[in-house]
DRENPA-3360 file (N, C-alpha, C; in nm, 2 decimals, always signed):
BEGIN
1 = XXXXXXXX = +17.19/-8.73/+7.50/+17.10/-8.84/+7.46/+17.00/-8.79/+7.36 ~ +16.99/-8.86/+7.25/+16.89/-8.83/+7.14/+16.79/-8.94/+7.14 ~ +16.67/-8.91/+7.18/+16.56/-9.01/+7.18/+16.51/-9.05/+7.04 ~ +16.51/-9.17/+7.01/+16.46/-9.22/+6.88/+16.31/-9.26/+6.91 ~ +16.22/-9.16/+6.88/+16.08/-9.18/+6.91/+16.00/-9.23/+6.80 ~ +16.06/-9.26/+6.68/+15.98/-9.30/+6.57/+16.04/-9.43/+6.51 ~ +16.09/-9.52/+6.59/+16.15/-9.64/+6.54/+16.04/-9.74/+6.51 ~ +16.07/-9.83/+6.41/+15.98/-9.93/+6.37/+16.05/-10.06/+6.35;
9 = XXXXXXXX = +16.09/-10.12/+6.46/+16.18/-10.24/+6.45/+16.11/-10.35/+6.37 ~ +15.98/-10.36/+6.38/+15.91/-10.47/+6.31/+15.93/-10.47/+6.16 ~ +15.97/-10.35/+6.10/+15.99/-10.34/+5.96/+16.11/-10.43/+5.92 ~ +16.20/-10.46/+6.01/+16.32/-10.54/+5.98/+16.31/-10.69/+6.01 ~ +16.19/-10.73/+6.06/+16.17/-10.87/+6.11/+16.21/-10.97/+6.00 ~ +16.18/-10.94/+5.88/+16.20/-11.04/+5.77/+16.35/-11.06/+5.74 ~ +16.44/-10.97/+5.78/+16.58/-10.98/+5.75/+16.66/-11.02/+5.87 ~ +16.60/-11.07/+5.97/+16.66/-11.11/+6.10/+16.78/-11.21/+6.07;
17 = XXXXXXXX = +16.75/-11.30/+5.98/+16.85/-11.41/+5.96/+16.93/-11.39/+5.83 ~ +16.90/-11.28/+5.75/+16.96/-11.25/+5.62/+17.05/-11.13/+5.62 ~ +17.16/-11.14/+5.54/+17.25/-11.03/+5.53/+17.21/-10.94/+5.40 ~ +17.21/-10.81/+5.42/+17.18/-10.72/+5.31/+17.30/-10.70/+5.22 ~ +17.30/-10.73/+5.10/+17.41/-10.70/+5.01/+17.45/-10.55/+5.01 ~ +17.58/-10.52/+5.02/+17.62/-10.38/+5.02/+17.61/-10.32/+5.16 ~ +17.58/-10.40/+5.26/+17.56/-10.35/+5.40/+17.66/-10.41/+5.49 ~ +17.69/-10.34/+5.60/+17.79/-10.39/+5.70/+17.74/-10.51/+5.78;
25 = XXXXXXXX = +17.61/-10.55/+5.76/+17.56/-10.66/+5.83/+17.66/-10.78/+5.84 ~ +17.71/-10.82/+5.72/+17.79/-10.94/+5.71/+17.92/-10.93/+5.78 ~ +17.99/-10.81/+5.76/+18.12/-10.80/+5.82/+18.11/-10.78/+5.98 ~ +18.01/-10.71/+6.02/+17.99/-10.70/+6.17/+17.97/-10.83/+6.23 ~ +17.89/-10.92/+6.16/+17.86/-11.05/+6.22/+17.98/-11.14/+6.22 ~ +18.06/-11.13/+6.11/+18.18/-11.22/+6.10/+18.28/-11.18/+6.20 ~ +18.30/-11.05/+6.22/+18.40/-11.00/+6.32/+18.36/-11.02/+6.46 ~ +18.24/-10.98/+6.49/+18.20/-10.97/+6.63/+18.09/-11.08/+6.68;
33 = XXXXXXXX = +18.03/-11.14/+6.58/+17.92/-11.23/+6.61/+17.80/-11.16/+6.67 ~ +17.79/-11.03/+6.64/+17.68/-10.95/+6.68/+17.64/-10.85/+6.57 ~ +17.52/-10.84/+6.54/+17.47/-10.74/+6.45/+17.33/-10.69/+6.48 ~ +17.30/-10.57/+6.46/+17.17/-10.51/+6.48/+17.10/-10.50/+6.35 ~ +17.02/-10.60/+6.32/+16.95/-10.60/+6.19/+16.84/-10.49/+6.18 ~ +16.80/-10.43/+6.29/+16.69/-10.33/+6.30/+16.75/-10.20/+6.25 ~ +16.81/-10.19/+6.14/+16.86/-10.06/+6.09/+17.01/-10.05/+6.08 ~ +17.08/-10.14/+6.14/+17.23/-10.14/+6.12/+17.31/-10.10/+6.25;
41 = XXXXXXXX = +17.25/-10.05/+6.35/+17.32/-10.02/+6.47/+17.43/-9.91/+6.44 ~ +17.55/-9.94/+6.47/+17.66/-9.83/+6.45/+17.69/-9.81/+6.30 ~ +17.64/-9.90/+6.22/+17.67/-9.88/+6.07/+17.55/-9.80/+6.01 ~ +17.46/-9.76/+6.09/+17.34/-9.68/+6.05/+17.38/-9.53/+6.04 ~ +17.31/-9.46/+5.95/+17.33/-9.32/+5.93/+17.28/-9.25/+6.06 ~ +17.20/-9.31/+6.14/+17.16/-9.25/+6.27/+17.28/-9.21/+6.36 ~ +17.39/-9.29/+6.34/+17.51/-9.26/+6.42/+17.56/-9.12/+6.40 ~ +17.53/-9.06/+6.28/+17.59/-8.93/+6.25/+17.52/-8.82/+6.33;
49 = XXXXXXXX = +17.42/-8.84/+6.40/+17.36/-8.73/+6.48/+17.45/-8.68/+6.58 ~ +17.53/-8.77/+6.64/+17.63/-8.73/+6.74/+17.74/-8.65/+6.68 ~ +17.77/-8.68/+6.55/+17.88/-8.60/+6.48/+17.83/-8.46/+6.46 ~ +17.70/-8.44/+6.42/+17.65/-8.31/+6.40/+17.65/-8.23/+6.53 ~ +17.62/-8.29/+6.64/+17.62/-8.22/+6.77/+17.77/-8.18/+6.80 ~ +17.86/-8.27/+6.78/+18.00/-8.23/+6.80/+18.05/-8.12/+6.71 ~ +18.00/-8.12/+6.58/+18.03/-8.02/+6.49/+17.98/-7.88/+6.53 ~ +17.86/-7.88/+6.59/+17.81/-7.76/+6.64/+17.89/-7.69/+6.75;
57 = XXXXXXXX = +17.95/-7.78/+6.84/+18.04/-7.73/+6.95/+18.17/-7.68/+6.88 ~ +18.22/-7.75/+6.78/+18.34/-7.71/+6.72/+18.33/-7.58/+6.65 ~ +18.21/-7.55/+6.59/+18.19/-7.42/+6.52/+18.20/-7.31/+6.62 ~ +18.14/-7.33/+6.74/+18.14/-7.23/+6.84/+18.29/-7.20/+6.89 ~ +18.37/-7.30/+6.90/+18.51/-7.28/+6.94/+18.59/-7.21/+6.83 ~ +18.56/-7.25/+6.71/+18.63/-7.19/+6.60/+18.60/-7.04/+6.59 ~ +18.48/-7.00/+6.63/+18.44/-6.85/+6.63/+18.54/-6.78/+6.72 ~ +18.58/-6.84/+6.82/+18.67/-6.77/+6.92/+18.82/-6.77/+6.87;
65 = XXXXXXXX = +18.86/-6.88/+6.80/+19.00/-6.89/+6.76/+19.02/-6.83/+6.62 ~ +18.93/-6.85/+6.53/+18.95/-6.80/+6.39/+18.81/-6.75/+6.34 ~ +18.77/-6.64/+6.38/+18.63/-6.59/+6.35/+18.60/-6.57/+6.20 ~ +18.70/-6.57/+6.12/+18.68/-6.55/+5.97/+18.64/-6.68/+5.90 ~ +18.66/-6.80/+5.97/+18.63/-6.92/+5.91/+18.48/-6.94/+5.89 ~ +18.45/-6.98/+5.77/+18.31/-7.02/+5.73/+18.31/-7.15/+5.66 ~ +18.22/-7.24/+5.71/+18.21/-7.38/+5.65/+18.07/-7.39/+5.59 ~ +18.08/-7.44/+5.46/+17.96/-7.45/+5.38/+17.96/-7.58/+5.30;
73 = XXXXXXXX = +17.86/-7.66/+5.31/+17.85/-7.79/+5.24/+17.73/-7.79/+5.15 ~ +17.74/-7.87/+5.04/+17.62/-7.88/+4.95/+17.64/-8.00/+4.87 ~ +17.53/-8.05/+4.81/+17.53/-8.17/+4.72/+17.56/-8.11/+4.58 ~ +17.66/-8.17/+4.52/+17.70/-8.13/+4.39/+17.67/-8.24/+4.28 ~ +17.63/-8.35/+4.32/+17.59/-8.46/+4.23/+17.50/-8.56/+4.29 ~ +17.40/-8.60/+4.21/+17.31/-8.71/+4.25/+17.31/-8.81/+4.14 ~ +17.36/-8.93/+4.16/+17.37/-9.03/+4.06/+17.46/-8.97/+3.95 ~ +17.42/-8.98/+3.82/+17.50/-8.92/+3.71/+17.48/-8.77/+3.69;
81 = XXXXXXXX = +17.39/-8.71/+3.77/+17.35/-8.57/+3.74/+17.42/-8.48/+3.83 ~ +17.50/-8.39/+3.77/+17.59/-8.29/+3.84/+17.52/-8.15/+3.83 ~ +17.56/-8.07/+3.93/+17.52/-7.93/+3.92/+17.59/-7.86/+3.81 ~ +17.54/-7.75/+3.76/+17.60/-7.66/+3.67/+17.67/-7.55/+3.75 ~ +17.80/-7.56/+3.75/+17.88/-7.46/+3.84/+17.86/-7.32/+3.80 ~ +17.81/-7.29/+3.68/+17.78/-7.16/+3.64/+17.66/-7.11/+3.72 ~ +17.58/-7.20/+3.77/+17.45/-7.16/+3.84/+17.46/-7.16/+3.99 ~ +17.58/-7.17/+4.04/+17.60/-7.18/+4.19/+17.56/-7.05/+4.25;
89 = XXXXXXXX = +17.47/-7.06/+4.35/+17.43/-6.95/+4.44/+17.42/-7.01/+4.58 ~ +17.52/-6.98/+4.66/+17.52/-7.05/+4.79/+17.40/-7.01/+4.88 ~ +17.34/-6.90/+4.85/+17.22/-6.85/+4.92/+17.10/-6.95/+4.90 ~ +17.11/-7.03/+4.80/+17.00/-7.12/+4.76/+17.01/-7.26/+4.84 ~ +17.12/-7.28/+4.90/+17.14/-7.41/+4.96/+17.03/-7.45/+5.06 ~ +16.99/-7.36/+5.14/+16.89/-7.38/+5.24/+16.75/-7.37/+5.19 ~ +16.74/-7.34/+5.06/+16.60/-7.31/+5.01/+16.54/-7.43/+4.93 ~ +16.61/-7.55/+4.94/+16.56/-7.66/+4.87/+16.60/-7.79/+4.95;
97 = XXXXXXXX = +16.53/-7.90/+4.93/+16.55/-8.02/+5.01/+16.67/-8.10/+4.98 ~ +16.75/-8.05/+4.88/+16.87/-8.13/+4.84/+17.00/-8.06/+4.88 ~ +16.99/-7.95/+4.95/+17.11/-7.88/+4.99/+17.20/-7.85/+4.88 ~ +17.14/-7.80/+4.77/+17.22/-7.77/+4.65/+17.22/-7.62/+4.62 ~ +17.33/-7.56/+4.57/+17.33/-7.42/+4.53/+17.28/-7.40/+4.39 ~ +17.23/-7.50/+4.32/+17.18/-7.49/+4.18/+17.03/-7.52/+4.18 ~ +16.95/-7.42/+4.17/+16.81/-7.43/+4.17/+16.75/-7.52/+4.06 ~ +16.81/-7.51/+3.94/+16.77/-7.60/+3.83/+16.79/-7.75/+3.86;
105 = XXXXXXXX = +16.91/-7.77/+3.92/+16.94/-7.91/+3.96/+16.85/-7.96/+4.06 ~ +16.81/-7.88/+4.15/+16.71/-7.92/+4.26/+16.58/-7.96/+4.19 ~ +16.53/-7.89/+4.09/+16.41/-7.93/+4.03/+16.43/-8.06/+3.95 ~ +16.54/-8.07/+3.88/+16.56/-8.20/+3.80/+16.58/-8.32/+3.89 ~ +16.65/-8.30/+4.00/+16.67/-8.41/+4.10/+16.54/-8.46/+4.16 ~ +16.45/-8.36/+4.19/+16.32/-8.40/+4.25/+16.25/-8.50/+4.17 ~ +16.24/-8.48/+4.04/+16.17/-8.57/+3.95/+16.25/-8.70/+3.94 ~ +16.38/-8.69/+3.93/+16.46/-8.81/+3.91/+16.45/-8.90/+4.04;
113 = XXXXXXXX = +16.45/-8.84/+4.16/+16.45/-8.91/+4.28/+16.31/-8.97/+4.31 ~ +16.21/-8.90/+4.26/+16.07/-8.96/+4.28/+16.06/-9.09/+4.20 ~ +16.12/-9.09/+4.08/+16.11/-9.21/+4.00/+16.18/-9.33/+4.07 ~ +16.30/-9.30/+4.13/+16.38/-9.40/+4.20/+16.30/-9.45/+4.32 ~ +16.24/-9.36/+4.39/+16.16/-9.40/+4.51/+16.05/-9.49/+4.48 ~ +15.97/-9.46/+4.37/+15.86/-9.54/+4.33/+15.90/-9.68/+4.28 ~ +16.03/-9.69/+4.23/+16.07/-9.81/+4.18/+16.14/-9.90/+4.29 ~ +16.15/-9.84/+4.41/+16.21/-9.91/+4.52/+16.36/-9.92/+4.52;
121 = XXXXXXXX = +16.42/-9.84/+4.44/+16.57/-9.84/+4.43/+16.63/-9.72/+4.50 ~ +16.76/-9.70/+4.49/+16.83/-9.59/+4.55/+16.95/-9.55/+4.46 ~ +17.01/-9.44/+4.50/+17.12/-9.39/+4.42/+17.22/-9.31/+4.51 ~ +17.35/-9.30/+4.46/+17.45/-9.24/+4.54/+17.45/-9.09/+4.51 ~ +17.55/-9.02/+4.58/+17.56/-8.87/+4.56/+17.70/-8.83/+4.60 ~ +17.74/-8.71/+4.56/+17.86/-8.64/+4.59/+17.83/-8.52/+4.67 ~ +17.90/-8.50/+4.78/+17.89/-8.38/+4.87/+18.02/-8.30/+4.86 ~ +18.01/-8.17/+4.85/+18.12/-8.08/+4.86/+18.12/-8.00/+4.99;
129 = XXXXXXXX = +18.23/-7.98/+5.05/+18.24/-7.90/+5.18/+18.35/-7.80/+5.16 ~ +18.33/-7.68/+5.18/+18.43/-7.57/+5.17/+18.44/-7.50/+5.30 ~ +18.57/-7.48/+5.34/+18.60/-7.40/+5.46/+18.68/-7.28/+5.41 ~ +18.62/-7.16/+5.42/+18.69/-7.04/+5.38/+18.74/-6.96/+5.50 ~ +18.83/-6.87/+5.48/+18.89/-6.80/+5.59/+18.98/-6.88/+5.68 ~ +19.03/-6.99/+5.63/+19.12/-7.08/+5.72/+19.26/-7.02/+5.72 ~ +19.32/-7.00/+5.83/+19.45/-6.94/+5.83/+19.56/-7.02/+5.76 ~ +19.66/-6.96/+5.72/+19.78/-7.03/+5.66/+19.85/-7.11/+5.77;
137 = XXXXXXXX = +19.90/-7.23/+5.74/+19.99/-7.30/+5.84/+19.93/-7.41/+5.91 ~ +19.80/-7.44/+5.90/+19.74/-7.55/+5.97/+19.79/-7.68/+5.91 ~ +19.82/-7.78/+5.99/+19.87/-7.91/+5.94/+20.02/-7.92/+5.96 ~ +20.07/-8.04/+5.94/+20.22/-8.06/+5.95/+20.26/-8.17/+5.85 ~ +20.39/-8.18/+5.82/+20.43/-8.28/+5.72/+20.41/-8.42/+5.77 ~ +20.40/-8.51/+5.67/+20.40/-8.66/+5.69/+20.28/-8.71/+5.77 ~ +20.30/-8.71/+5.90/+20.20/-8.77/+5.99/+20.09/-8.68/+6.05 ~ +20.10/-8.55/+6.03/+20.00/-8.46/+6.08/+19.94/-8.38/+5.97;
145 = XXXXXXXX = +19.93/-8.43/+5.85/+19.88/-8.36/+5.74/+19.73/-8.32/+5.76 ~ +19.70/-8.20/+5.72/+19.56/-8.15/+5.73/+19.47/-8.23/+5.63 ~ +19.52/-8.26/+5.51/+19.44/-8.33/+5.42/+19.42/-8.48/+5.46 ~ +19.53/-8.54/+5.53/+19.51/-8.67/+5.58/+19.40/-8.68/+5.68 ~ +19.39/-8.58/+5.77/+19.29/-8.59/+5.87/+19.15/-8.56/+5.81 ~ +19.15/-8.47/+5.71/+19.02/-8.44/+5.65/+18.97/-8.56/+5.58 ~ +19.06/-8.63/+5.50/+19.02/-8.75/+5.43/+18.97/-8.86/+5.53 ~ +19.04/-8.88/+5.64/+19.00/-8.98/+5.73/+18.86/-8.94/+5.80;
153 = XXXXXXXX = +18.84/-8.82/+5.83/+18.72/-8.77/+5.89/+18.60/-8.80/+5.80 ~ +18.61/-8.76/+5.67/+18.50/-8.78/+5.58/+18.48/-8.93/+5.55 ~ +18.59/-9.00/+5.53/+18.58/-9.15/+5.50/+18.52/-9.22/+5.62 ~ +18.53/-9.17/+5.74/+18.47/-9.23/+5.86/+18.32/-9.22/+5.86 ~ +18.26/-9.14/+5.78/+18.11/-9.12/+5.78/+18.06/-9.25/+5.71 ~ +17.96/-9.31/+5.77/+17.90/-9.43/+5.72/+17.85/-9.40/+5.58 ~ +17.87/-9.50/+5.49/+17.83/-9.50/+5.35/+17.92/-9.42/+5.26 ~ +18.02/-9.36/+5.31/+18.12/-9.28/+5.22/+18.22/-9.38/+5.16;
161 = XXXXXXXX = +18.24/-9.37/+5.03/+18.33/-9.47/+4.96/+18.44/-9.40/+4.89 ~ +18.45/-9.27/+4.89/+18.55/-9.19/+4.82/+18.56/-9.05/+4.87 ~ +18.69/-9.00/+4.88/+18.72/-8.86/+4.92/+18.82/-8.80/+4.83 ~ +18.80/-8.67/+4.80/+18.91/-8.60/+4.72/+18.92/-8.46/+4.78 ~ +19.05/-8.41/+4.76/+19.08/-8.28/+4.81/+19.11/-8.19/+4.68 ~ +19.05/-8.07/+4.67/+19.07/-7.99/+4.56/+19.02/-8.06/+4.43 ~ +19.10/-8.06/+4.33/+19.06/-8.13/+4.20/+19.06/-8.28/+4.22 ~ +19.13/-8.33/+4.32/+19.12/-8.47/+4.35/+19.16/-8.56/+4.23;
169 = XXXXXXXX = +19.08/-8.66/+4.19/+19.12/-8.75/+4.09/+19.14/-8.68/+3.95 ~ +19.08/-8.57/+3.94/+19.09/-8.50/+3.81/+19.23/-8.45/+3.78 ~ +19.32/-8.44/+3.88/+19.46/-8.39/+3.86/+19.53/-8.49/+3.77 ~ +19.49/-8.61/+3.77/+19.56/-8.71/+3.68/+19.55/-8.67/+3.53 ~ +19.45/-8.59/+3.50/+19.43/-8.54/+3.36/+19.51/-8.41/+3.33 ~ +19.56/-8.35/+3.43/+19.62/-8.22/+3.41/+19.77/-8.22/+3.38 ~ +19.82/-8.12/+3.32/+19.97/-8.10/+3.30/+20.02/-8.02/+3.42 ~ +20.15/-8.02/+3.43/+20.21/-7.94/+3.54/+20.18/-7.79/+3.53;
177 = XXXXXXXX = +20.17/-7.74/+3.40/+20.14/-7.60/+3.39/+20.00/-7.57/+3.43 ~ +19.91/-7.66/+3.40/+19.77/-7.64/+3.43/+19.74/-7.65/+3.58 ~ +19.81/-7.75/+3.64/+19.78/-7.78/+3.78/+19.84/-7.68/+3.88 ~ +19.95/-7.61/+3.83/+20.02/-7.52/+3.92/+19.93/-7.40/+3.95 ~ +19.91/-7.38/+4.08/+19.84/-7.26/+4.13/+19.94/-7.14/+4.14 ~ +19.94/-7.06/+4.03/+20.05/-6.96/+4.02/+20.03/-6.86/+4.14 ~ +20.15/-6.80/+4.18/+20.15/-6.72/+4.30/+20.19/-6.58/+4.26 ~ +20.13/-6.48/+4.32/+20.17/-6.34/+4.30/+20.16/-6.27/+4.44;
185 = XXXXXXXX = +20.22/-6.16/+4.45/+20.21/-6.09/+4.58/+20.09/-5.99/+4.58 ~ +20.00/-6.02/+4.67/+19.88/-5.93/+4.68/+19.90/-5.83/+4.79 ~ +19.80/-5.75/+4.82/+19.80/-5.65/+4.92/+19.81/-5.71/+5.06 ~ +19.76/-5.83/+5.08/+19.75/-5.90/+5.21/+19.84/-6.02/+5.22 ~ +19.94/-6.03/+5.12/+20.03/-6.15/+5.12/+20.02/-6.22/+4.99 ~ +20.07/-6.35/+4.99/+20.06/-6.43/+4.86/+19.92/-6.45/+4.81 ~ +19.90/-6.43/+4.68/+19.77/-6.46/+4.62/+19.79/-6.56/+4.51 ~ +19.69/-6.65/+4.50/+19.70/-6.77/+4.41/+19.60/-6.75/+4.29;
193 = XXXXXXXX = +19.65/-6.79/+4.17/+19.56/-6.77/+4.05/+19.45/-6.87/+4.04 ~ +19.46/-6.98/+4.11/+19.36/-7.09/+4.11/+19.38/-7.17/+4.24 ~ +19.30/-7.28/+4.25/+19.30/-7.36/+4.38/+19.28/-7.51/+4.35 ~ +19.37/-7.56/+4.25/+19.36/-7.70/+4.22/+19.40/-7.78/+4.34 ~ +19.48/-7.73/+4.43/+19.53/-7.80/+4.55/+19.42/-7.81/+4.66 ~ +19.31/-7.74/+4.65/+19.21/-7.75/+4.75/+19.25/-7.68/+4.88 ~ +19.34/-7.58/+4.87/+19.38/-7.51/+4.99/+19.49/-7.57/+5.08 ~ +19.55/-7.68/+5.03/+19.65/-7.75/+5.11/+19.77/-7.79/+5.02;
201 = XXXXXXXX = +19.89/-7.76/+5.07/+20.01/-7.80/+5.00/+20.11/-7.86/+5.11 ~ +20.15/-7.98/+5.08/+20.24/-8.05/+5.17/+20.17/-8.08/+5.30 ~ +20.04/-8.09/+5.30/+19.97/-8.12/+5.43/+19.94/-7.99/+5.51 ~ +19.98/-7.88/+5.46/+19.96/-7.75/+5.53/+19.87/-7.65/+5.46 ~ +19.78/-7.59/+5.53/+19.69/-7.50/+5.46/+19.76/-7.37/+5.40 ~ +19.71/-7.33/+5.28/+19.77/-7.22/+5.21/+19.70/-7.09/+5.24 ~ +19.58/-7.09/+5.31/+19.50/-6.97/+5.33/+19.39/-6.96/+5.23 ~ +19.39/-7.05/+5.13/+19.28/-7.05/+5.03/+19.17/-7.14/+5.09;
209 = XXXXXXXX = +19.06/-7.14/+5.02/+18.95/-7.23/+5.07/+18.99/-7.37/+5.07 ~ +18.96/-7.44/+5.18/+18.97/-7.59/+5.19/+18.85/-7.65/+5.11 ~ +18.88/-7.73/+5.02/+18.77/-7.79/+4.93/+18.78/-7.94/+4.94 ~ +18.68/-8.00/+4.99/+18.67/-8.15/+5.01/+18.54/-8.20/+4.95 ~ +18.55/-8.31/+4.87/+18.43/-8.38/+4.82/+18.43/-8.52/+4.86 ~ +18.32/-8.58/+4.89/+18.31/-8.72/+4.92/+18.19/-8.78/+4.86 ~ +18.21/-8.91/+4.82/+18.10/-8.98/+4.75/+18.03/-9.08/+4.85 ~ +17.90/-9.07/+4.85/+17.81/-9.15/+4.93/+17.75/-9.26/+4.85;
217 = XXXXXXXX = +17.76/-9.39/+4.89/+17.70/-9.49/+4.81/+17.55/-9.50/+4.82 ~ +17.48/-9.57/+4.73/+17.34/-9.58/+4.74/+17.30/-9.66/+4.86 ~ +17.18/-9.63/+4.92/+17.13/-9.70/+5.03/+17.12/-9.85/+5.00 ~ +17.17/-9.93/+5.09/+17.17/-10.08/+5.07/+17.03/-10.14/+5.09 ~ +16.95/-10.08/+5.17/+16.81/-10.13/+5.19/+16.72/-10.09/+5.08 ~ +16.69/-10.18/+4.99/+16.60/-10.15/+4.88/+16.50/-10.25/+4.86 ~ +16.40/-10.22/+4.78/+16.28/-10.31/+4.76/+16.30/-10.40/+4.64 ~ +16.42/-10.39/+4.57/+16.45/-10.48/+4.46/+16.50/-10.61/+4.52;
225 = XXXXXXXX = +16.46/-10.72/+4.46/+16.50/-10.85/+4.51/+16.65/-10.87/+4.47 ~ +16.73/-10.91/+4.58/+16.87/-10.94/+4.55/+16.91/-11.07/+4.62 ~ +17.02/-11.13/+4.56/+17.06/-11.26/+4.61/+17.15/-11.24/+4.74 ~ +17.14/-11.33/+4.84/+17.22/-11.31/+4.96/+17.22/-11.45/+5.02 ~ +17.28/-11.45/+5.15/+17.28/-11.58/+5.23/+17.23/-11.55/+5.37 ~ +17.19/-11.65/+5.44/+17.15/-11.64/+5.58/+17.27/-11.67/+5.67 ~ +17.24/-11.64/+5.80/+17.35/-11.67/+5.90/+17.39/-11.81/+5.90 ~ +17.30/-11.90/+5.86/+17.33/-12.04/+5.86/+17.40/-12.09/+5.73;
233 = XXXXXXXX = +17.42/-11.99/+5.64/+17.50/-12.02/+5.52/+17.42/-12.07/+5.40 ~ +17.29/-12.05/+5.41/+17.20/-12.09/+5.30/+17.18/-11.98/+5.20 ~ +17.18/-12.01/+5.07/+17.15/-11.91/+4.96/+17.00/-11.88/+4.97 ~ +16.97/-11.75/+4.95/+16.84/-11.70/+4.96/+16.82/-11.57/+4.88 ~ +16.71/-11.51/+4.89/+16.69/-11.38/+4.83/+16.64/-11.28/+4.94 ~ +16.65/-11.15/+4.91/+16.61/-11.05/+5.02/+16.55/-10.93/+4.95 ~ +16.45/-10.88/+5.02/+16.39/-10.75/+4.99/+16.38/-10.68/+5.13 ~ +16.43/-10.56/+5.13/+16.42/-10.48/+5.26/+16.31/-10.39/+5.26;
241 = XXXXXXXX = +16.21/-10.42/+5.34/+16.09/-10.33/+5.35/+16.11/-10.22/+5.45 ~ +16.01/-10.13/+5.46/+16.02/-10.02/+5.56/+16.05/-9.89/+5.50 ~ +16.09/-9.79/+5.58/+16.12/-9.66/+5.53/+16.27/-9.64/+5.51 ~ +16.31/-9.62/+5.38/+16.45/-9.61/+5.35/+16.46/-9.49/+5.25 ~ +16.57/-9.41/+5.27/+16.60/-9.30/+5.18/+16.64/-9.35/+5.04 ~ +16.58/-9.30/+4.94/+16.63/-9.33/+4.80/+16.77/-9.27/+4.77 ~ +16.80/-9.17/+4.85/+16.94/-9.11/+4.84/+16.98/-9.06/+4.97 ~ +17.06/-9.14/+5.04/+17.10/-9.11/+5.18/+17.20/-8.99/+5.18;
249 = XXXXXXXX = +17.26/-8.96/+5.06/+17.35/-8.85/+5.05/+17.29/-8.72/+5.08 ~ +17.16/-8.70/+5.07/+17.09/-8.58/+5.10/+17.11/-8.55/+5.25 ~ +17.12/-8.65/+5.33/+17.14/-8.63/+5.48/+17.28/-8.60/+5.51 ~ +17.37/-8.62/+5.42/+17.52/-8.61/+5.45/+17.57/-8.47/+5.45 ~ +17.50/-8.37/+5.40/+17.56/-8.24/+5.39/+17.59/-8.18/+5.53 ~ +17.50/-8.18/+5.63/+17.54/-8.13/+5.76/+17.64/-8.21/+5.83 ~ +17.65/-8.34/+5.80/+17.75/-8.43/+5.86/+17.88/-8.40/+5.81 ~ +17.90/-8.37/+5.68/+18.02/-8.33/+5.62/+18.07/-8.20/+5.68;
257 = XXXXXXXX = +17.98/-8.10/+5.69/+18.02/-7.98/+5.75/+18.07/-8.00/+5.90 ~ +18.00/-8.08/+5.97/+18.04/-8.11/+6.11/+18.18/-8.17/+6.12 ~ +18.21/-8.26/+6.03/+18.34/-8.32/+6.03/+18.45/-8.22/+5.99 ~ +18.42/-8.14/+5.89/+18.51/-8.03/+5.86/+18.54/-7.94/+5.98 ~ +18.44/-7.90/+6.05/+18.45/-7.82/+6.17/+18.54/-7.89/+6.27 ~ +18.52/-8.01/+6.30/+18.60/-8.09/+6.40/+18.75/-8.09/+6.36 ~ +18.78/-8.12/+6.23/+18.91/-8.12/+6.19/+18.98/-7.99/+6.19 ~ +18.91/-7.88/+6.15/+18.97/-7.75/+6.15/+19.00/-7.71/+6.29;
265 = XXXXXXXX = +18.91/-7.73/+6.38/+18.93/-7.70/+6.52/+19.05/-7.77/+6.58 ~ +19.06/-7.90/+6.55/+19.18/-7.98/+6.60/+19.31/-7.92/+6.55 ~ +19.31/-7.88/+6.42/+19.43/-7.83/+6.37/+19.46/-7.68/+6.41 ~ +19.36/-7.61/+6.44/+19.39/-7.47/+6.50/+19.45/-7.49/+6.64 ~ +19.41/-7.59/+6.72/+19.47/-7.61/+6.85/+19.61/-7.67/+6.84 ~ +19.63/-7.76/+6.74/+19.76/-7.83/+6.72/+19.86/-7.72/+6.68 ~ +19.82/-7.63/+6.59/+19.90/-7.53/+6.54/+19.94/-7.43/+6.65 ~ +19.85/-7.40/+6.73/+19.88/-7.31/+6.84/+19.98/-7.37/+6.94;
273 = XXXXXXXX = +19.96/-7.50/+6.96/+20.05/-7.57/+7.05/+20.19/-7.60/+6.99 ~ +20.20/-7.62/+6.86/+20.33/-7.65/+6.80/+20.41/-7.53/+6.77 ~ +20.36/-7.43/+6.70/+20.44/-7.31/+6.67/+20.39/-7.18/+6.72 ~ +20.27/-7.18/+6.77/+20.21/-7.06/+6.82/+20.16/-6.97/+6.71 ~ +20.25/-6.90/+6.64/+20.22/-6.82/+6.53/+20.32/-6.86/+6.42 ~ +20.28/-6.83/+6.29/+20.36/-6.87/+6.18/+20.50/-6.80/+6.18 ~ +20.60/-6.88/+6.15/+20.74/-6.84/+6.16/+20.79/-6.77/+6.04 ~ +20.75/-6.82/+5.92/+20.81/-6.77/+5.80/+20.74/-6.64/+5.75;
281 = XXXX = +20.82/-6.54/+5.72/+20.76/-6.41/+5.67/+20.78/-6.39/+5.53 ~ +20.69/-6.34/+5.46/+20.70/-6.30/+5.31/+20.68/-6.15/+5.30 ~ +20.78/-6.08/+5.24/+20.77/-5.94/+5.23/+20.81/-5.87/+5.35 ~ +20.80/-5.74/+5.35/+20.85/-5.66/+5.47/+20.74/-5.65/+5.57;
% end
């Protein structure tokens, strides 16, 4: 149980009968006839606290099953502003409030976000999660694909509207020659020249880093006046007062890490139950 000791339900009193545009208020009401206007209930980001707790347990189990696995998440984009991947230093992720490995981006984002906050608006973000040290062979064809489960896990996070594995949507711009992660024989087995596939081929892990990115939409509760309707079907306008994140994506980094941990643990156990150890050998 996680006690919510700083709730302010009165902040939501003015929207008791109104639906917030871009929020699950309206679909929850239409489907169930029930909605919690005081923050969103199960559609609230508060729901993710339980996911982070589960992810913590998953990490401990992974340490026993695959001790080389390391899971790292960071924000790689806020609104139109992306990190400079030449500046990535993973040691900096915990040193700034944006969970980003680019210190210059953190400085730029602080100014940008402050302007959004003062204007009463919000903005979206992109989070990247990497799992290194993942064994070869996790996942199965068609219905048990590792990337299928990763995509579903990330998409299940509230406010997430897009997920991609590896180069994701960018592969549409590549040629076959460019996209192919060329293979050579290394001292410890197959070695890849690149990782456009995000560490997964045919739903099965290659042993490379698992790379997942997901897009988080802007917070729906904003101070800008928007058109909406009431539960009785009347046209009206809405302003959502109270405390709201101008970029809820900042909160999503540990949530994405937790979901990665849960999926990796699931597939470690599934792999152990299905084949035990990898069957195909390469080299002597």
